[in-house]
gemmi code that builds the backbone of each chain (N, CA, C; Angstrom):
import gemmi

chains = {
    "A": [
        ("UNK", (53.237, 115.619, 150.821), (52.403, 114.529, 150.277), (50.999, 115.042, 149.949)),
        ("UNK", (50.455, 114.518, 148.892), (49.120, 114.914, 148.428), (48.053, 114.661, 149.497)),
        ("UNK", (47.122, 115.613, 149.634), (45.924, 115.374, 150.433), (44.996, 114.508, 149.582)),
        ("UNK", (44.558, 113.393, 150.139), (43.788, 112.444, 149.309), (42.436, 113.016, 148.873)),
        ("UNK", (42.025, 114.129, 149.484), (40.812, 114.822, 149.010), (41.003, 115.343, 147.592)),
        ("UNK", (42.284, 115.593, 147.223), (42.565, 116.178, 145.914), (42.696, 115.157, 144.786)),
        ("UNK", (42.578, 113.871, 145.115), (42.527, 112.869, 144.049), (41.222, 113.064, 143.278)),
        ("UNK", (41.191, 112.583, 142.026), (39.980, 112.756, 141.214), (39.088, 111.528, 141.316)),
        ("UNK", (37.998, 111.691, 142.053), (37.011, 110.622, 142.177), (35.979, 110.816, 141.067)),
        ("UNK", (35.388, 109.731, 140.585), (34.396, 109.861, 139.496), (33.046, 110.367, 140.041)),
        ("UNK", (32.024, 110.404, 139.188), (30.713, 110.953, 139.581), (30.076, 110.186, 140.738)),
        ("UNK", (30.500, 108.924, 140.925), (30.000, 108.140, 142.059), (30.916, 108.268, 143.277)),
        ("UNK", (31.916, 109.141, 143.193), (32.841, 109.333, 144.321), (33.883, 108.230, 144.427)),
        ("UNK", (34.125, 107.520, 143.326), (35.031, 106.364, 143.364), (36.280, 106.573, 142.510)),
        ("UNK", (37.346, 105.880, 142.904), (38.603, 105.883, 142.148), (39.027, 104.418, 141.991)),
        ("UNK", (39.434, 104.003, 140.763), (39.847, 102.605, 140.580), (41.204, 102.344, 141.237)),
        ("UNK", (41.336, 101.172, 141.856), (42.582, 100.762, 142.515), (43.045, 99.438, 141.916)),
        ("UNK", (44.222, 99.478, 141.304), (44.854, 98.267, 140.763), (45.596, 97.599, 141.907)),
        ("UNK", (45.340, 96.326, 142.141), (46.033, 95.606, 143.216), (47.052, 94.655, 142.588)),
        ("UNK", (48.313, 94.804, 143.024), (49.430, 94.061, 142.434), (50.196, 93.324, 143.525)),
        ("UNK", (50.625, 92.111, 143.233), (51.469, 91.345, 144.155), (52.822, 92.051, 144.257)),
        ("UNK", (53.232, 92.366, 145.485), (54.443, 93.151, 145.726), (55.710, 92.414, 145.306)),
        ("UNK", (55.679, 91.088, 145.414), (56.891, 90.317, 145.089), (56.933, 89.916, 143.617)),
        ("UNK", (55.884, 89.226, 143.149), (55.916, 88.698, 141.777), (55.505, 89.744, 140.755)),
        ("UNK", (54.866, 90.834, 141.216), (54.362, 91.909, 140.343), (53.152, 91.467, 139.499)),
        ("UNK", (52.585, 90.296, 139.817), (51.358, 89.878, 139.124), (50.211, 90.811, 139.506)),
        ("UNK", (49.416, 91.234, 138.525), (48.237, 92.051, 138.825), (47.122, 91.126, 139.297)),
        ("UNK", (46.559, 91.438, 140.456), (45.613, 90.531, 141.104), (44.161, 90.885, 140.850)),
        ("UNK", (43.823, 92.165, 140.883), (42.427, 92.569, 140.735), (42.356, 94.076, 140.497)),
        ("UNK", (41.161, 94.504, 140.068), (40.852, 95.940, 140.014), (39.599, 96.133, 140.854)),
        ("UNK", (39.648, 97.065, 141.798), (38.467, 97.335, 142.633), (38.370, 98.843, 142.819)),
        ("UNK", (37.336, 99.286, 143.507), (37.086, 100.730, 143.624), (37.123, 101.180, 145.079)),
        ("UNK", (37.683, 102.361, 145.285), (37.722, 102.970, 146.621), (36.995, 104.309, 146.583)),
        ("UNK", (36.373, 104.679, 147.703), (35.975, 106.071, 147.877), (36.956, 106.683, 148.884)),
        ("UNK", (36.767, 107.950, 149.214), (37.751, 108.603, 150.073), (37.843, 107.913, 151.436)),
        ("UNK", (36.682, 107.501, 151.973), (36.671, 106.849, 153.294), (37.428, 105.521, 153.254)),
        ("UNK", (37.221, 104.724, 152.195), (37.903, 103.424, 152.143), (39.409, 103.617, 151.936)),
        ("UNK", (39.805, 104.664, 151.215), (41.237, 104.946, 151.067), (41.842, 105.357, 152.418)),
        ("UNK", (41.112, 106.177, 153.183), (41.597, 106.558, 154.523), (41.779, 105.316, 155.398)),
        ("UNK", (40.790, 104.410, 155.364), (40.875, 103.193, 156.177), (42.031, 102.302, 155.716)),
        ("UNK", (42.281, 102.295, 154.403), (43.398, 101.514, 153.850), (44.730, 102.073, 154.360)),
        ("UNK", (44.854, 103.397, 154.333), (46.108, 104.032, 154.779), (46.321, 103.824, 156.290)),
        ("UNK", (45.232, 103.860, 157.051), (45.318, 103.675, 158.507), (45.663, 102.243, 158.883)),
        ("UNK", (44.936, 101.294, 158.249), (45.021, 99.888, 158.690), (46.084, 99.099, 157.940)),
        ("UNK", (46.576, 99.667, 156.819), (47.525, 98.964, 155.933), (46.953, 97.642, 155.414)),
        ("UNK", (45.632, 97.531, 155.431), (44.964, 96.441, 154.698), (43.959, 97.110, 153.769)),
        ("UNK", (43.599, 96.436, 152.677), (42.767, 97.092, 151.658), (41.288, 97.134, 152.051)),
        ("UNK", (40.719, 98.335, 151.904), (39.285, 98.569, 152.060), (38.760, 99.078, 150.727)),
        ("UNK", (37.634, 98.516, 150.274), (37.050, 98.938, 149.001), (35.599, 99.358, 149.201)),
        ("UNK", (35.065, 100.005, 148.148), (33.629, 100.262, 148.087), (33.025, 99.211, 147.168)),
        ("UNK", (32.097, 98.426, 147.689), (31.437, 97.424, 146.862), (30.282, 98.077, 146.116)),
        ("UNK", (30.401, 98.123, 144.783), (29.346, 98.729, 143.974), (28.094, 97.859, 143.980)),
        ("UNK", (28.266, 96.528, 144.101), (27.093, 95.642, 144.102), (26.379, 95.657, 145.452)),
        ("UNK", (27.147, 95.689, 146.537), (26.521, 95.654, 147.863), (26.284, 97.058, 148.425)),
        ("UNK", (26.893, 98.057, 147.799), (26.701, 99.429, 148.259), (27.234, 99.684, 149.659)),
        ("UNK", (28.434, 99.170, 149.939), (29.008, 99.402, 151.270), (30.508, 99.207, 151.253)),
        ("UNK", (31.168, 99.591, 152.345), (32.610, 99.386, 152.470), (32.881, 97.924, 152.796)),
        ("UNK", (34.003, 97.402, 152.295), (34.439, 96.079, 152.741), (35.941, 96.037, 152.916)),
        ("UNK", (36.333, 95.363, 153.967), (37.739, 95.140, 154.264), (38.076, 93.762, 153.707)),
        ("UNK", (38.802, 93.737, 152.599), (39.076, 92.453, 151.941), (39.794, 91.507, 152.891)),
        ("UNK", (39.271, 90.287, 153.006), (39.875, 89.281, 153.875), (39.082, 89.088, 155.160)),
        ("UNK", (38.220, 90.065, 155.493), (37.463, 90.014, 156.754), (36.654, 88.721, 156.868)),
        ("UNK", (36.008, 88.303, 155.793), (35.234, 87.046, 155.850), (36.031, 85.866, 155.288)),
        ("UNK", (36.853, 86.086, 154.247), (37.551, 84.978, 153.583), (38.906, 84.662, 154.210)),
        ("UNK", (39.476, 85.626, 154.945), (40.845, 85.457, 155.435), (41.898, 85.915, 154.430)),
        ("UNK", (41.456, 86.243, 153.197), (42.413, 86.621, 152.145), (42.778, 88.107, 152.240)),
        ("UNK", (43.372, 88.490, 153.351), (43.774, 89.880, 153.560), (44.883, 90.294, 152.595)),
        ("UNK", (44.897, 91.576, 152.285), (45.975, 92.167, 151.487), (46.676, 93.207, 152.352)),
        ("UNK", (47.960, 92.985, 152.644), (48.733, 93.926, 153.450), (49.469, 94.880, 152.516)),
        ("UNK", (49.213, 96.164, 152.690), (49.732, 97.181, 151.764), (51.222, 97.423, 151.997)),
        ("UNK", (51.997, 97.343, 150.903), (53.438, 97.578, 150.954), (53.824, 98.881, 150.271)),
        ("UNK", (53.064, 99.268, 149.267), (53.426, 100.413, 148.429), (52.127, 100.925, 147.799)),
        ("UNK", (51.943, 102.252, 147.810), (50.689, 102.812, 147.283), (51.003, 104.072, 146.471)),
        ("UNK", (50.658, 104.056, 145.191), (50.922, 105.178, 144.287), (49.632, 105.680, 143.667)),
        ("UNK", (49.668, 106.920, 143.193), (48.568, 107.430, 142.360), (49.172, 107.914, 141.053)),
        ("UNK", (48.365, 107.976, 140.010), (48.935, 108.243, 138.693), (49.047, 109.734, 138.403)),
        ("UNK", (49.635, 110.050, 137.255), (50.002, 111.429, 136.893), (48.816, 112.382, 136.910)),
        ("UNK", (47.611, 111.889, 136.580), (46.456, 112.780, 136.632), (45.558, 112.526, 137.849)),
        ("UNK", (46.053, 111.746, 138.791), (45.388, 111.594, 140.087), (44.010, 110.937, 140.044)),
        ("UNK", (43.772, 110.091, 139.020), (42.460, 109.443, 138.960), (42.536, 107.915, 138.947)),
        ("UNK", (43.677, 107.374, 139.397), (43.811, 105.918, 139.539), (44.875, 105.629, 140.600)),
        ("UNK", (44.698, 104.503, 141.305), (45.640, 104.082, 142.345), (46.294, 102.765, 141.954)),
        ("UNK", (47.542, 102.589, 142.385), (48.248, 101.309, 142.232), (48.711, 100.893, 143.624)),
        ("UNK", (48.236, 99.741, 144.086), (48.543, 99.310, 145.447), (49.240, 97.958, 145.396)),
        ("UNK", (50.474, 97.919, 145.908), (51.218, 96.663, 145.948), (51.047, 96.043, 147.329)),
        ("UNK", (50.741, 94.746, 147.342), (50.334, 94.073, 148.585), (51.015, 92.721, 148.750)),
        ("UNK", (51.057, 92.263, 150.008), (51.245, 90.842, 150.271), (49.847, 90.245, 150.345)),
        ("UNK", (49.568, 89.262, 149.497), (48.241, 88.640, 149.420), (48.231, 87.365, 150.258)),
        ("UNK", (47.345, 87.312, 151.249), (47.109, 86.047, 151.974), (46.171, 85.209, 151.105)),
        ("UNK", (46.428, 83.927, 150.965), (45.542, 83.074, 150.167), (45.423, 83.568, 148.745)),
        ("UNK", (44.210, 83.632, 148.223), (43.977, 84.032, 146.835), (43.214, 85.348, 146.772)),
        ("UNK", (43.510, 86.148, 145.737), (42.808, 87.420, 145.589), (41.397, 87.222, 145.047)),
        ("UNK", (41.196, 86.188, 144.218), (39.920, 86.044, 143.499), (38.947, 85.147, 144.256)),
        ("UNK", (37.674, 85.534, 144.238), (36.640, 84.741, 144.933), (36.426, 83.372, 144.269)),
        ("UNK", (36.934, 83.194, 143.023), (36.792, 81.907, 142.324), (37.796, 80.880, 142.843)),
        ("UNK", (38.779, 81.344, 143.643), (39.837, 80.445, 144.117), (41.118, 80.583, 143.299)),
        ("UNK", (41.057, 81.372, 142.205), (42.284, 81.655, 141.444), (43.098, 82.695, 142.221)),
        ("UNK", (44.415, 82.702, 142.008), (45.246, 83.672, 142.729), (44.947, 85.095, 142.252)),
        ("UNK", (44.845, 85.260, 140.919), (44.515, 86.566, 140.332), (43.147, 86.489, 139.661)),
        ("UNK", (42.433, 87.621, 139.636), (41.143, 87.673, 138.935), (41.309, 87.636, 137.410)),
        ("UNK", (42.541, 87.913, 136.913), (42.751, 88.027, 135.457), (43.238, 86.705, 134.866)),
        ("UNK", (42.414, 85.662, 134.956), (42.841, 84.346, 134.468), (42.231, 83.995, 133.114)),
        ("UNK", (41.377, 84.866, 132.571), (40.772, 84.630, 131.255), (41.538, 85.405, 130.188)),
        ("UNK", (41.972, 84.694, 129.139), (42.833, 85.323, 128.129), (42.101, 85.549, 126.805)),
        ("UNK", (42.334, 86.713, 126.207), (41.939, 86.949, 124.808), (43.165, 86.797, 123.903)),
        ("UNK", (44.349, 87.182, 124.421), (45.623, 86.958, 123.728), (46.571, 86.392, 124.775)),
        ("UNK", (47.223, 85.272, 124.438), (48.109, 84.643, 125.422), (49.559, 84.808, 125.001)),
        ("UNK", (50.361, 85.434, 125.872), (51.773, 85.658, 125.568), (52.630, 84.434, 125.817)),
        ("UNK", (53.827, 84.453, 125.269), (54.852, 83.450, 125.564), (55.423, 83.724, 126.951)),
        ("UNK", (56.288, 82.854, 127.433), (56.969, 83.128, 128.702), (57.805, 84.400, 128.538)),
        ("UNK", (57.601, 85.386, 129.417), (58.340, 86.641, 129.251), (59.834, 86.480, 129.473)),
        ("UNK", (60.591, 87.357, 128.831), (62.052, 87.361, 128.925), (62.523, 87.391, 130.384)),
        ("UNK", (61.797, 88.111, 131.232), (62.174, 88.237, 132.633), (62.441, 86.896, 133.287)),
        ("UNK", (61.582, 85.931, 133.016), (61.761, 84.603, 133.590), (62.861, 83.823, 132.882)),
        ("UNK", (63.022, 84.073, 131.570), (64.060, 83.372, 130.812), (65.446, 83.690, 131.381)),
        ("UNK", (65.608, 84.916, 131.898), (66.881, 85.310, 132.511), (67.203, 84.381, 133.689)),
        ("UNK", (66.192, 84.019, 134.472), (66.410, 83.109, 135.606), (66.844, 81.731, 135.112)),
        ("UNK", (66.223, 81.259, 134.008), (66.633, 79.969, 133.429), (68.116, 80.026, 133.027)),
        ("UNK", (68.499, 81.152, 132.410), (69.881, 81.322, 131.946), (70.849, 81.330, 133.148)),
        ("UNK", (70.454, 82.024, 134.227), (71.281, 82.054, 135.436), (71.413, 80.656, 136.030)),
        ("UNK", (70.324, 79.903, 136.027), (70.333, 78.540, 136.560), (71.325, 77.678, 135.778)),
        ("UNK", (71.297, 77.840, 134.442), (72.243, 77.124, 133.572), (73.691, 77.443, 133.953)),
        ("UNK", (73.952, 78.766, 134.113), (75.322, 79.202, 134.426), (75.782, 78.608, 135.758)),
        ("UNK", (74.920, 78.676, 136.768), (75.275, 78.155, 138.097), (75.546, 76.655, 138.031)),
        ("UNK", (74.676, 75.930, 137.333), (74.821, 74.480, 137.223), (76.147, 74.137, 136.554)),
        ("UNK", (76.470, 74.870, 135.486), (77.691, 74.627, 134.719), (78.933, 74.888, 135.584)),
        ("UNK", (78.884, 76.007, 136.332), (80.050, 76.360, 137.164), (80.248, 75.372, 138.305)),
        ("UNK", (79.148, 74.751, 138.729), (79.190, 73.821, 139.857), (79.875, 72.510, 139.440)),
        ("UNK", (79.723, 72.169, 138.124), (80.249, 70.883, 137.628), (81.774, 70.784, 137.779)),
    ],
    "B": [
        ("UNK", (36.370, 81.200, 122.971), (36.776, 82.520, 123.462), (35.567, 83.450, 123.594)),
        ("UNK", (35.611, 84.281, 124.600), (34.526, 85.226, 124.868), (34.310, 86.194, 123.697)),
        ("UNK", (33.035, 86.474, 123.389), (32.711, 87.574, 122.470), (32.857, 88.869, 123.266)),
        ("UNK", (33.646, 89.783, 122.733), (33.947, 90.998, 123.516), (32.706, 91.857, 123.751)),
        ("UNK", (31.618, 91.587, 123.005), (30.341, 92.270, 123.285), (29.844, 91.931, 124.685)),
        ("UNK", (30.234, 90.746, 125.181), (29.728, 90.282, 126.476), (30.517, 90.787, 127.679)),
        ("UNK", (31.594, 91.545, 127.423), (32.278, 92.203, 128.541), (31.335, 93.251, 129.125)),
        ("UNK", (31.584, 93.621, 130.391), (30.701, 94.607, 131.035), (31.290, 96.009, 130.915)),
        ("UNK", (30.681, 96.807, 130.056), (31.083, 98.196, 129.881), (30.241, 99.035, 130.841)),
        ("UNK", (30.784, 100.150, 131.307), (30.028, 100.997, 132.247), (28.971, 101.837, 131.512)),
        ("UNK", (28.305, 102.729, 132.225), (27.217, 103.522, 131.632), (27.672, 104.388, 130.463)),
        ("UNK", (28.995, 104.678, 130.417), (29.536, 105.446, 129.290), (30.062, 104.525, 128.190)),
        ("UNK", (29.816, 103.209, 128.330), (30.278, 102.260, 127.312), (31.763, 101.956, 127.416)),
        ("UNK", (32.354, 102.206, 128.591), (33.810, 102.054, 128.749), (34.177, 100.936, 129.727)),
        ("UNK", (35.362, 100.367, 129.519), (35.920, 99.348, 130.427), (37.361, 99.773, 130.739)),
        ("UNK", (37.772, 99.739, 132.027), (39.143, 100.132, 132.350), (40.149, 99.081, 131.891)),
        ("UNK", (41.282, 99.560, 131.374), (42.351, 98.667, 130.902), (43.642, 99.016, 131.641)),
        ("UNK", (44.153, 98.050, 132.401), (45.434, 98.197, 133.093), (46.524, 97.839, 132.095)),
        ("UNK", (47.504, 98.713, 131.927), (48.606, 98.436, 130.995), (49.856, 98.118, 131.804)),
        ("UNK", (50.439, 96.945, 131.527), (51.575, 96.436, 132.302), (52.734, 96.102, 131.362)),
        ("UNK", (53.959, 96.404, 131.794), (55.147, 96.018, 131.035), (55.260, 94.493, 131.061)),
        ("UNK", (55.359, 93.902, 129.875), (55.342, 92.440, 129.741), (56.576, 91.793, 130.363)),
        ("UNK", (57.698, 92.497, 130.354), (58.931, 91.901, 130.874), (59.125, 92.192, 132.357)),
        ("UNK", (59.092, 93.463, 132.736), (59.395, 93.820, 134.128), (58.177, 93.686, 135.027)),
        ("UNK", (56.978, 93.624, 134.402), (55.695, 93.546, 135.131), (55.334, 94.855, 135.842)),
        ("UNK", (56.065, 95.927, 135.554), (55.706, 97.238, 136.109), (54.365, 97.685, 135.519)),
        ("UNK", (53.479, 98.201, 136.368), (52.210, 98.741, 135.866), (52.474, 100.143, 135.327)),
        ("UNK", (52.062, 100.387, 134.086), (52.430, 101.624, 133.385), (51.334, 102.678, 133.426)),
        ("UNK", (50.077, 102.269, 133.281), (48.986, 103.251, 133.229), (47.646, 102.547, 133.346)),
        ("UNK", (46.617, 103.346, 133.589), (45.235, 102.863, 133.504), (44.524, 103.760, 132.509)),
        ("UNK", (43.884, 103.148, 131.501), (43.152, 103.943, 130.515), (41.831, 103.223, 130.223)),
        ("UNK", (41.019, 103.813, 129.380), (39.680, 103.252, 129.143), (39.497, 102.884, 127.679)),
        ("UNK", (38.812, 101.774, 127.452), (38.481, 101.331, 126.095), (36.965, 101.249, 125.946)),
        ("UNK", (36.480, 101.504, 124.740), (35.119, 101.100, 124.420), (35.236, 99.873, 123.502)),
        ("UNK", (34.094, 99.336, 123.059), (34.167, 98.098, 122.284), (34.977, 98.295, 120.995)),
        ("UNK", (34.779, 99.450, 120.351), (35.493, 99.714, 119.098), (37.011, 99.779, 119.314)),
        ("UNK", (37.434, 100.450, 120.394), (38.879, 100.565, 120.619), (39.481, 99.206, 120.993)),
        ("UNK", (38.697, 98.372, 121.677), (39.186, 97.018, 121.989), (39.329, 96.194, 120.703)),
        ("UNK", (38.351, 96.327, 119.797), (38.443, 95.628, 118.501), (39.702, 96.069, 117.745)),
        ("UNK", (39.947, 97.376, 117.718), (41.125, 97.900, 117.009), (42.423, 97.434, 117.673)),
        ("UNK", (42.393, 97.319, 118.999), (43.561, 96.822, 119.746), (43.846, 95.362, 119.374)),
        ("UNK", (42.794, 94.555, 119.319), (42.960, 93.137, 118.985), (43.444, 92.968, 117.539)),
        ("UNK", (42.937, 93.800, 116.636), (43.316, 93.713, 115.214), (44.759, 94.180, 114.986)),
        ("UNK", (45.099, 95.332, 115.587), (46.385, 95.981, 115.263), (47.508, 95.541, 116.190)),
        ("UNK", (47.142, 94.896, 117.327), (48.116, 94.526, 118.363), (48.876, 95.737, 118.904)),
        ("UNK", (48.292, 96.920, 118.731), (48.768, 98.108, 119.446), (47.562, 98.659, 120.200)),
        ("UNK", (47.819, 99.408, 121.280), (46.690, 99.823, 122.124), (45.939, 101.032, 121.552)),
        ("UNK", (44.624, 100.905, 121.560), (43.701, 101.982, 121.202), (42.837, 102.237, 122.427)),
        ("UNK", (42.662, 103.519, 122.779), (41.840, 103.878, 123.941), (40.760, 104.867, 123.529)),
        ("UNK", (39.795, 105.060, 124.446), (38.823, 106.121, 124.315), (39.289, 107.256, 125.226)),
        ("UNK", (39.528, 108.431, 124.659), (39.929, 109.565, 125.476), (38.681, 110.243, 126.018)),
        ("UNK", (38.559, 110.229, 127.351), (37.387, 110.847, 127.977), (37.477, 112.369, 127.885)),
        ("UNK", (38.709, 112.906, 127.869), (38.851, 114.372, 127.791), (38.624, 114.875, 126.357)),
        ("UNK", (39.140, 114.138, 125.374), (39.011, 114.591, 123.985), (37.763, 114.024, 123.296)),
        ("UNK", (37.152, 112.999, 123.953), (35.944, 112.408, 123.366), (36.185, 111.728, 122.025)),
        ("UNK", (37.277, 110.988, 121.914), (37.548, 110.284, 120.668), (38.499, 109.121, 120.884)),
        ("UNK", (38.653, 108.281, 119.851), (39.589, 107.156, 119.923), (41.005, 107.676, 119.728)),
        ("UNK", (41.961, 107.051, 120.399), (43.363, 107.355, 120.109), (44.197, 106.092, 120.135)),
        ("UNK", (45.114, 106.043, 119.179), (46.062, 104.941, 119.072), (47.336, 105.416, 119.753)),
        ("UNK", (47.582, 104.876, 120.952), (48.736, 105.375, 121.728), (50.027, 105.211, 120.939)),
        ("UNK", (50.805, 106.284, 120.847), (52.073, 106.264, 120.116), (51.982, 106.941, 118.757)),
        ("UNK", (50.761, 107.127, 118.267), (50.558, 107.707, 116.924), (51.250, 109.073, 116.804)),
        ("UNK", (51.123, 109.910, 117.827), (51.781, 111.220, 117.750), (53.133, 111.231, 118.481)),
        ("UNK", (53.245, 110.475, 119.600), (54.464, 110.520, 120.434), (55.513, 109.500, 120.015)),
        ("UNK", (55.090, 108.463, 119.281), (56.002, 107.358, 118.974), (56.042, 106.296, 120.067)),
        ("UNK", (55.373, 106.569, 121.209), (55.411, 105.635, 122.346), (54.351, 104.534, 122.202)),
        ("UNK", (54.499, 103.743, 121.134), (53.540, 102.654, 120.880), (53.652, 101.563, 121.939)),
        ("UNK", (52.544, 100.902, 122.162), (52.504, 99.733, 123.050), (52.110, 98.523, 122.209)),
        ("UNK", (52.994, 97.535, 122.098), (52.687, 96.331, 121.320), (52.152, 95.258, 122.258)),
        ("UNK", (50.954, 94.795, 121.965), (50.246, 93.883, 122.872), (50.838, 92.476, 122.812)),
        ("UNK", (51.176, 91.940, 123.998), (51.736, 90.595, 124.104), (50.746, 89.627, 124.743)),
        ("UNK", (49.900, 90.138, 125.619), (49.016, 89.279, 126.415), (47.835, 90.152, 126.834)),
        ("UNK", (46.619, 89.606, 126.719), (45.430, 90.407, 127.044), (44.431, 89.526, 127.793)),
        ("UNK", (44.100, 89.919, 129.023), (43.174, 89.145, 129.869), (42.004, 90.017, 130.291)),
        ("UNK", (40.908, 89.373, 130.672), (39.805, 90.090, 131.319), (39.558, 89.421, 132.661)),
        ("UNK", (38.956, 90.146, 133.587), (38.863, 89.611, 134.951), (37.624, 88.744, 135.152)),
        ("UNK", (37.503, 88.152, 136.346), (36.493, 87.141, 136.647), (35.070, 87.632, 136.417)),
        ("UNK", (34.823, 88.929, 136.632), (33.470, 89.427, 136.361), (33.382, 90.246, 135.073)),
        ("UNK", (34.417, 90.176, 134.256), (34.349, 90.733, 132.895), (34.190, 92.242, 132.826)),
        ("UNK", (34.644, 92.953, 133.865), (34.504, 94.411, 133.811), (35.836, 95.152, 133.940)),
        ("UNK", (36.950, 94.457, 133.665), (38.269, 95.104, 133.646), (39.191, 94.290, 132.739)),
        ("UNK", (40.142, 94.975, 132.100), (41.115, 94.330, 131.209), (42.522, 94.502, 131.773)),
        ("UNK", (43.374, 93.520, 131.519), (44.799, 93.613, 131.839), (45.561, 93.331, 130.553)),
        ("UNK", (46.354, 94.317, 130.114), (47.046, 94.199, 128.832), (48.542, 94.330, 129.060)),
        ("UNK", (49.276, 93.272, 128.723), (50.728, 93.299, 128.859), (51.331, 93.678, 127.512)),
        ("UNK", (52.273, 94.622, 127.549), (52.788, 95.228, 126.313), (54.307, 95.361, 126.333)),
        ("UNK", (54.871, 95.494, 125.121), (56.204, 96.067, 124.991), (55.998, 97.559, 124.787)),
        ("UNK", (56.590, 98.361, 125.651), (56.419, 99.813, 125.609), (57.584, 100.448, 124.862)),
        ("UNK", (57.306, 101.147, 123.779), (58.327, 101.981, 123.119), (58.441, 103.275, 123.920)),
        ("UNK", (59.643, 103.739, 124.196), (59.809, 105.013, 124.912), (59.156, 104.945, 126.278)),
        ("UNK", (58.403, 105.964, 126.642), (57.766, 106.046, 127.956), (56.246, 105.991, 127.829)),
        ("UNK", (55.612, 105.399, 128.847), (54.144, 105.324, 128.822), (53.519, 106.665, 129.177)),
        ("UNK", (54.172, 107.438, 130.051), (53.540, 108.636, 130.612), (53.892, 109.894, 129.805)),
        ("UNK", (52.904, 110.759, 129.642), (53.118, 112.002, 128.884), (54.079, 112.966, 129.607)),
        ("UNK", (54.340, 112.699, 130.920), (55.263, 113.556, 131.680), (56.725, 113.216, 131.367)),
        ("UNK", (56.954, 112.095, 130.670), (58.309, 111.644, 130.395), (58.761, 110.543, 131.343)),
        ("UNK", (57.931, 110.242, 132.363), (58.229, 109.106, 133.249), (57.866, 107.811, 132.499)),
        ("UNK", (58.524, 106.712, 132.877), (58.218, 105.440, 132.195), (56.806, 104.978, 132.536)),
        ("UNK", (56.438, 105.051, 133.826), (55.097, 104.680, 134.287), (54.377, 105.922, 134.789)),
        ("UNK", (53.059, 105.934, 134.655), (52.249, 107.052, 135.186), (52.171, 107.023, 136.717)),
        ("UNK", (52.532, 105.895, 137.333), (52.361, 105.749, 138.789), (53.655, 106.085, 139.532)),
        ("UNK", (54.120, 107.315, 139.418), (55.389, 107.681, 140.042), (55.199, 108.482, 141.327)),
        ("UNK", (53.961, 108.781, 141.702), (53.685, 109.510, 142.941), (53.284, 108.528, 144.041)),
        ("UNK", (53.985, 108.603, 145.183), (53.770, 107.611, 146.238), (53.032, 108.188, 147.432)),
        ("UNK", (52.090, 107.431, 147.986), (51.516, 107.732, 149.308), (52.164, 106.838, 150.364)),
        ("UNK", (52.523, 105.604, 149.951), (53.292, 104.693, 150.817), (54.402, 104.124, 149.944)),
        ("UNK", (55.640, 104.171, 150.426), (56.755, 103.686, 149.612), (57.320, 102.404, 150.190)),
        ("UNK", (57.322, 101.339, 149.384), (57.813, 100.036, 149.840), (59.324, 99.942, 149.781)),
        ("UNK", (59.858, 98.932, 150.474), (61.279, 98.582, 150.376), (61.506, 97.849, 149.058)),
        ("UNK", (62.767, 97.557, 148.743), (63.049, 96.767, 147.539), (62.392, 95.394, 147.699)),
        ("UNK", (61.561, 94.994, 146.742), (60.863, 93.717, 146.894), (61.805, 92.520, 146.837)),
        ("UNK", (61.392, 91.473, 147.509), (62.139, 90.214, 147.556), (62.525, 89.713, 146.169)),
        ("UNK", (61.629, 89.918, 145.201), (61.870, 89.431, 143.844), (63.235, 89.855, 143.316)),
        ("UNK", (63.630, 91.099, 143.554), (64.911, 91.588, 143.079), (66.057, 91.095, 143.960)),
        ("UNK", (65.772, 90.928, 145.252), (66.815, 90.441, 146.166), (67.305, 89.064, 145.735)),
        ("UNK", (66.415, 88.256, 145.158), (66.796, 86.924, 144.677), (67.897, 87.047, 143.622)),
        ("UNK", (67.774, 88.045, 142.741), (68.807, 88.245, 141.711), (70.144, 88.626, 142.345)),
        ("UNK", (70.110, 89.458, 143.400), (71.342, 89.803, 144.111), (71.993, 88.544, 144.687)),
        ("UNK", (71.162, 87.684, 145.263), (71.646, 86.438, 145.874), (72.274, 85.539, 144.801)),
        ("UNK", (71.616, 85.444, 143.641), (72.148, 84.638, 142.539), (73.484, 85.199, 142.065)),
        ("UNK", (73.583, 86.513, 141.999), (74.816, 87.169, 141.560), (75.953, 86.814, 142.514)),
        ("UNK", (75.637, 86.850, 143.832), (76.633, 86.465, 144.850), (77.135, 85.048, 144.626)),
        ("UNK", (76.159, 84.122, 144.405), (76.502, 82.700, 144.228), (77.406, 82.519, 143.011)),
        ("UNK", (77.024, 83.163, 141.895), (77.808, 83.034, 140.661), (79.220, 83.579, 140.869)),
        ("UNK", (79.317, 84.743, 141.496), (80.627, 85.374, 141.729), (81.503, 84.462, 142.581)),
        ("UNK", (80.907, 83.874, 143.622), (81.643, 83.007, 144.543), (82.152, 81.756, 143.825)),
        ("UNK", (81.282, 81.164, 143.005), (81.668, 79.937, 142.293), (82.754, 80.206, 141.264)),
        ("UNK", (82.774, 81.444, 140.746), (83.727, 81.814, 139.699), (85.138, 81.936, 140.280)),
        ("UNK", (85.192, 82.299, 141.597), (86.495, 82.557, 142.224), (87.386, 81.302, 142.248)),
    ],
}
model = gemmi.Model(1)
for chain_id, residues in chains.items():
    chain = gemmi.Chain(chain_id)
    for i, (resn, *xyz) in enumerate(residues, 1):
        res = gemmi.Residue()
        res.name, res.seqid = resn, gemmi.SeqId(i, " ")
        for name, pos in zip(("N", "CA", "C"), xyz):
            atom = gemmi.Atom()
            atom.name, atom.element = name, gemmi.Element(name[0])
            atom.pos, atom.b_iso = gemmi.Position(*pos), 0.0
            res.add_atom(atom)
        chain.add_residue(res)
    model.add_chain(chain)
structure = gemmi.Structure()
structure.add_model(model)
structure.setup_entities()
């Protein structure tokens, strides 16, 4: 397994971390980690970030209760981004929305993935009759 | 709708863009856009990024054929990150993997989301008998 020292941190010593819901696969937020916060995340299995505005480490959920329990953690092909799948307690966004990405510039239709469930529901209902 | 000038670009004029498969919700890559590449993305409905290594704009798929067609585009609560859901032609990663996030530090079990489909399959099979 990779030594996390060998990940590529930017000039501020930070690496972006994409946080994704482990079950629904919804993307919840993007935040930044330094090496220390990544170590704490791996140890505690809850997410620790570097707050660029407050200039300090924070354990998400410590004050709000909205903890993120880490289920799966990947890094990308060039080692300069993280993808962390979590169980999210409460909401990820400080606005009270579940995901921080609730503002749309382009809005998609219902994805095919969900349409498959509708089709399965139809089949089950029909067979039950 | 927000004027994209009002998004928060970093000191290099860049904003991170998370690219996600619109159907499976798998996260494919993290790349960076400047205002011009975001404008071109919105106009062409294919992804344009700023290459930090090559120092220029690139239209993903132009040389590889692995175009990403934009289905849904969001920005986050503080306007400093983008989430773009796409139909991916071929593979997102230059290594030949579908997603760039194929290296694991923590590996999760099969998520509940897929187990539901197994359960539905069982129900359908049973009712068919």
